[in-house]
C-alpha positions in Angstrom: 34.3 156.3 155.2 30.9 154.5 156.8 28.6 154.4 154.3 25.4 155.8 155.4 21.7 153.5 155.4 21.1 152.2 151.9 18.6 153.9 150.1 17.2 150.4 149.6 15.2 150.5 152.7 12.2 153.2 151.0 12.7 156.0 153.5 9.2 156.7 155.6 7.3 159.1 153.4 5.8 162.3 154.1 2.3 161.1 154.4 3.4 158.3 156.7 5.1 161.0 158.6 1.8 162.2 159.6 0.2 159.0 160.6 3.2 158.9 162.9 3.0 162.3 164.4 -0.4 161.4 165.1 0.8 158.5 167.2 2.1 161.0 169.9 0.3 163.4 172.1 2.7 165.6 172.0 2.9 166.3 168.1 -1.3 166.0 168.1 -1.8 168.7 169.9 2.1 170.7 170.6 2.4 173.8 172.3 2.1 176.6 170.5 4.6 179.9 170.0 3.2 182.6 168.4 0.2 181.3 166.8 2.2 178.4 165.1 2.8 174.8 166.5 6.4 174.2 168.1 9.2 173.1 165.6 10.1 170.2 168.3 14.5 169.8 166.8 15.8 168.6 170.3 15.3 164.7 169.7 18.9 164.0 170.5 18.4 165.6 174.3 15.4 164.0 174.5 12.5 162.4 172.9 9.0 162.3 172.4 6.9 159.4 173.2 4.2 157.4 171.6 1.1 157.2 173.5 1.4 153.1 173.0 4.3 153.7 175.3 2.6 156.2 178.1 -0.2 153.4 178.1 2.0 150.6 178.7 3.5 152.4 181.9 0.3 153.2 183.2 -1.1 149.7 182.2 1.4 148.2 184.7 1.1 150.3 187.3 -2.7 150.1 187.1 -3.1 146.3 186.9 0.5 144.1 187.3 2.3 146.5 190.0 4.1 144.3 192.0 7.7 143.6 193.4 9.6 142.2 190.4 11.8 138.9 191.5 11.0 139.3 195.1 8.0 136.3 196.5 6.3 133.4 195.0 3.3 135.1 194.1 1.4 135.1 190.7 1.1 138.9 190.9 5.0 139.1 191.1 5.3 136.3 188.5 3.0 138.3 186.2 5.5 141.1 186.9 8.6 139.7 186.6 7.4 138.3 183.3 6.8 141.8 182.3 10.4 142.9 183.2 12.3 140.0 181.8 10.0 140.2 178.2 11.6 143.8 177.9 15.0 142.3 178.6 14.4 140.2 175.9 12.9 142.4 173.7 15.7 145.2 173.9 18.2 142.4 173.7 17.2 141.0 170.3 16.8 145.0 169.5 20.3 145.5 169.4 21.9 142.1 168.9 22.9 140.3 171.8 23.2 137.0 171.4 20.8 136.5 174.9 18.8 138.4 177.4 21.9 138.3 179.7 23.6 140.7 178.0 21.2 143.1 179.0 21.6 145.0 182.2 19.6 147.5 183.5 20.6 151.2 184.5 19.1 154.4 185.7 20.5 156.0 182.6 23.2 156.0 180.1 25.8 157.7 182.3 24.9 155.5 185.1 25.5 152.3 182.6 28.7 153.6 181.3 30.0 154.2 184.9 28.9 150.8 185.8 32.0 149.8 183.9 34.2 152.0 185.0 33.6 151.8 188.3 33.6 147.7 188.4 36.8 148.0 186.9 37.9 149.9 189.5 36.9 147.6 192.0 38.5 144.8 190.3 41.7 146.9 191.0 40.8 147.3 194.5 41.1 143.6 195.3 37.1 143.4 195.0 37.1 141.2 192.4 35.0 138.2 191.3 36.4 135.3 189.0 37.8 136.0 186.0 38.4 139.9 186.8 42.5 139.9 186.5 41.4 141.0 182.8 41.2 144.1 184.0 43.9 144.7 185.8 45.3 147.9 185.0 48.2 150.1 186.4 50.9 152.0 185.2 52.5 151.0 181.6 48.9 150.2 180.9 46.8 153.1 178.5 43.1 154.2 178.4 42.1 156.1 175.4 39.5 158.2 174.4 38.7 161.0 171.7 38.6 164.5 172.0 35.2 164.5 171.1 33.4 162.1 174.0 30.4 163.3 176.1 31.5 164.0 179.6 29.7 160.4 180.3 32.1 158.6 178.3 35.2 161.2 179.4 34.9 161.5 183.1 34.9 157.8 184.2 37.8 157.4 182.4 39.5 160.3 183.6 38.7 158.8 187.2 39.6 155.0 186.8 43.3 156.1 185.6 43.6 158.4 188.5 42.8 155.1 190.4 44.9 152.6 189.0 48.1 154.7 187.5 46.9 153.8 184.0 48.0 156.7 181.7 44.8 158.6 180.3 45.4 159.6 176.5 42.6 160.3 173.9 42.3 160.9 170.2 42.8 164.2 169.1 40.2 166.2 166.8 40.3 168.6 163.7 39.4 171.4 163.0 35.6 170.3 162.3 35.7 168.2 165.4 35.9 164.9 163.6 38.8 162.1 163.8 39.4 159.1 161.2 40.3 155.6 161.2 43.6 156.5 160.4 43.8 158.5 163.9 42.7 155.7 166.1 45.1 153.4 164.4 48.4 155.3 165.3 46.6 156.1 168.5 46.0 152.1 169.8 48.9 150.1 171.1 49.9 147.3 173.2 49.6 149.4 176.3 45.8 149.9 175.3 43.8 148.9 177.7 40.3 150.6 177.4 39.2 152.3 174.1 36.3 154.2 175.1 34.6 156.2 172.2 30.5 157.4 170.5 29.1 155.8 168.3 27.5 158.9 167.0 29.0 162.4 168.2 26.0 164.3 170.3 27.4 167.5 168.7 29.0 166.9 165.6 26.8 163.8 164.5 29.6 161.8 163.2 29.3 158.1 162.6 32.2 156.2 163.5 33.1 153.3 162.2 32.9 151.1 165.3 33.3 147.7 164.0 36.6 148.4 162.3 37.6 150.5 165.5 36.8 147.2 167.7 38.6 145.4 165.2 41.7 147.3 166.1 41.4 147.0 169.7 40.4 143.7 169.5 44.2 142.9 168.0 46.0 144.6 171.1 43.6 142.6 173.7 41.6 146.3 174.4 38.7 146.3 175.8 36.2 148.8 173.3 33.5 150.9 175.4 30.6 152.6 172.6 28.9 154.9 173.8 25.6 154.1 171.7 23.3 157.0 172.9 22.9 158.2 169.4 23.1 155.5 167.0 20.7 153.0 168.8 17.7 155.6 168.3 18.7 155.8 164.7 20.1 153.5 163.2 20.0 149.5 162.5 22.8 148.6 165.8 23.9 144.8 166.2 26.0 145.4 169.0 27.3 141.0 168.5 28.0 142.1 164.8 29.9 144.7 165.6 32.1 143.3 168.2 32.2 145.8 170.7 32.8 144.7 174.4 30.2 146.6 176.2 27.9 149.8 175.1 25.6 151.8 176.6 22.5 153.8 175.3 19.4 155.5 177.3 15.7 155.3 177.2 14.3 158.5 176.9 16.3 159.2 173.6 14.7 156.3 171.9 10.7 157.1 172.2 11.2 155.8 176.0 10.7 156.9 179.8 13.3 158.7 181.7 15.0 156.7 184.7 16.0 153.9 182.5 19.3 153.5 180.7 20.6 149.9 179.3 24.3 148.8 179.7 25.3 145.8 176.9 28.3 143.6 177.3 30.0 140.8 176.2 28.8 137.6 178.6 32.3 136.5 179.7 33.3 140.2 180.7 29.9 141.0 182.5 30.7 137.8 184.2 34.4 138.8 185.4 33.3 142.7 186.2 32.5 143.2 190.1 29.5 145.0 190.9 30.3 148.7 192.3 26.8 149.3 193.8 25.6 146.0 196.3 22.4 145.1 198.2 19.5 143.2 197.7 18.6 141.2 194.8 22.5 141.1 193.7 23.4 138.1 196.2 23.4 134.6 196.3 24.5 134.8 200.0 25.8 136.9 203.0 27.7 136.4 206.1 28.4 139.3 208.7 32.2 138.8 207.1 31.5 139.1 203.0 29.2 138.5 200.4 28.7 136.3 197.0 27.1 137.6 193.7 24.8 136.4 191.4 25.4 136.1 187.4 24.9 138.9 185.0 22.4 140.6 184.9 20.8 140.8 188.0 24.6 141.1 189.9 24.4 144.9 188.5 20.7 145.2 189.4 20.6 146.0 193.6 17.9 147.3 194.8 14.6 148.2 193.6 14.3 148.7 189.7 12.3 150.9 188.0 10.3 148.1 186.6 7.5 150.4 185.1 9.8 152.2 183.1 11.2 149.4 181.7 8.2 147.9 180.8 8.0 151.0 178.5 11.4 151.1 177.0 10.8 147.6 176.0 7.1 148.8 174.0 9.1 151.7 172.9 11.6 149.3 171.5 8.6 147.3 170.1 7.7 150.6 168.5 10.7 151.8 166.8 10.9 147.8 165.6 7.5 148.2 163.9 8.1 151.5 162.3 11.3 150.2 160.5 14.7 151.3 162.0 16.1 151.2 158.7 13.2 153.1 156.9 13.5 155.5 159.4 16.8 155.7 159.4 16.7 156.4 155.5 14.2 159.1 156.1 16.2 161.0 158.4 19.0 161.1 156.5 17.0 163.0 154.0 16.2 165.7 156.7 20.0 166.0 157.6 20.7 166.5 153.9 18.4 169.4 153.8 19.4 170.6 156.7 23.0 170.5 156.1 22.8 172.2 152.7 20.6 175.0 154.4 23.3 175.4 156.8 26.3 175.4 154.3 24.4 177.7 152.0 24.2 180.3 154.9 26.3 183.2 155.0 27.7 183.5 159.0 27.3 179.8 159.8 29.9 177.1 160.9 28.6 173.7 160.6 30.9 171.6 162.9 31.4 167.5 162.4 31.6 166.8 158.6 30.8 169.6 155.8 28.3 167.5 154.2 25.7 164.5 155.2 27.4 161.7 154.7 29.0 160.1 157.7 26.6 161.9 159.8 23.5 160.8 161.8 20.4 162.9 163.2 21.4 166.3 163.9 23.6 169.3 162.9 25.3 171.9 165.3 26.2 175.3 164.4 28.1 178.3 165.6 26.3 181.9 164.2 29.0 184.2 163.3 29.1 187.0 166.0 26.2 185.7 168.1 26.1 183.4 171.5 24.7 180.6 170.9 22.0 181.2 174.0 20.9 184.2 172.1 20.0 182.3 169.0 18.3 179.6 171.4 16.3 182.4 172.6 15.5 184.1 169.2 14.8 180.6 167.7 12.4 180.4 170.9 10.3 183.2 170.4 9.9 181.8 166.7 8.4 178.4 168.3 11.4 176.7 167.6 13.1 174.1 170.0 16.6 172.8 169.7 19.4 172.5 172.4 22.0 175.0 173.1 25.2 175.1 175.2 28.1 172.5 175.2 25.9 169.5 175.0 27.8 168.2 177.8 30.8 168.1 175.3 33.6 171.3 176.5 36.9 169.4 175.5 35.1 169.4 171.9 33.8 172.8 172.1 37.4 173.9 173.4 39.2 172.6 170.7 37.0 174.2 167.9 37.8 178.0 169.7 33.9 178.2 171.1 32.2 177.8 174.2 28.9 176.4 172.6 27.0 175.6 169.9 23.2 175.8 168.3 22.1 172.0 167.5 19.1 171.1 165.8 18.7 166.9 165.9 15.7 165.1 163.9 13.5 162.5 164.1 11.7 160.4 162.4 8.7 162.5 163.2 10.2 165.8 162.1 8.9 167.5 159.1 10.5 169.7 156.3 8.7 172.4 157.6 10.4 172.3 160.9 13.8 172.1 159.6 12.9 175.2 157.1 11.7 177.1 160.0 15.2 176.3 162.2 17.1 177.7 158.7 15.0 180.3 158.7 15.2 181.0 162.8 19.1 181.5 162.1 18.7 183.6 159.3 16.6 186.0 161.1 18.9 185.6 164.3 20.9 187.0 162.1 19.2 189.8 160.5 17.8 190.9 164.6 20.9 191.2 165.6 22.5 192.8 163.1 25.3 190.2 162.5 24.8 190.0 158.6 23.6 192.6 156.2 19.7 192.6 155.5 20.3 191.7 151.9 22.2 188.5 152.2 20.9 185.7 150.9 21.3 182.3 151.2 23.4 180.9 148.5 26.9 182.6 148.8 29.1 180.1 150.4 29.2 178.9 154.2 31.5 181.1 156.9 34.2 178.6 156.6 
């Protein structure tokens, strides 16, 4: 079992949370519903942004906007310095050895596609030096888990069909989780790629990434980590985990939309051909062929979202200044409160680990007898903002015998009162729709 953050970093206190919330325009003057401030419990979908992140993007656009890496003017040099400074900040935050291991993408989905499409190019005769490392064909296997977000599932399905490799997956159990033993049984000498999420966006399950990377490395398989739900909430060092590639997004970690991050080991990035080509990614172009720059610029063709990338650097700095370990300890306290309330309420089915251990930042539930959309609408009337639906994980929900669920996700800015409002809202929905007796009270045990 993977341990949760040690209690040693002292959790951020409620008083400190109040000070943190004051740094966010959204929480300083929140929208209201029914005369109460909205309880924002959807950080797993997109997080709110502190003023200093918004200010960083505005300041760049107002005072430093220029074409990065294009030309020799002083303005271009200043803009490029800010752009590359953000890359270095991100690299340090996630434990990359060098900034060149960080590639900017449109979002995490795009970052994952850069890997899968690049491997497809390598197998279509469009490789670069070293691309034979990515050779795939009949007899090879691409492995994922049944719990994956579509962004870390569909690209690998399509790559298998393109190359003739077999597509396999680790099935989930009745709670939507899987174990290191399940992975050990599935990984074999034919496994060439193993793609998995660090933290599930539905169950909150924290996978043992370092152990999984080690298992894959023993058979020569490449590991691809979806880190969208871990980097915003845990101290993550990709180099120490030993994964080959990883992807995460800016908008889930207090940053802007329109920018994601691809991390890769240097030798693998160097051997990966670009799937999208054009300006800024090349060294030489003739009418017959093109030669490409080394990473990361090989993968950053065209004009980049420079102001968003500068703002992402500021978001990373904000997270670093808050203290990721302390924030994780605080969030774990909130998750314990959230999970306990769900398990104590009759008629609620908790997805994922049946407790707070090996769970990060979120909890999804099925309310017996109610569609998740009805639950979400009721909560919205109470001013509680959550996510409902299949969360871009249809196979996982199908394996659990449902079409959708209701998910609450916490952040370091979340308060105990907001968690309690969610729990009260679930119970209120049960009473309103008549799915439990009005006299039912918490403490009678879970629906399972």
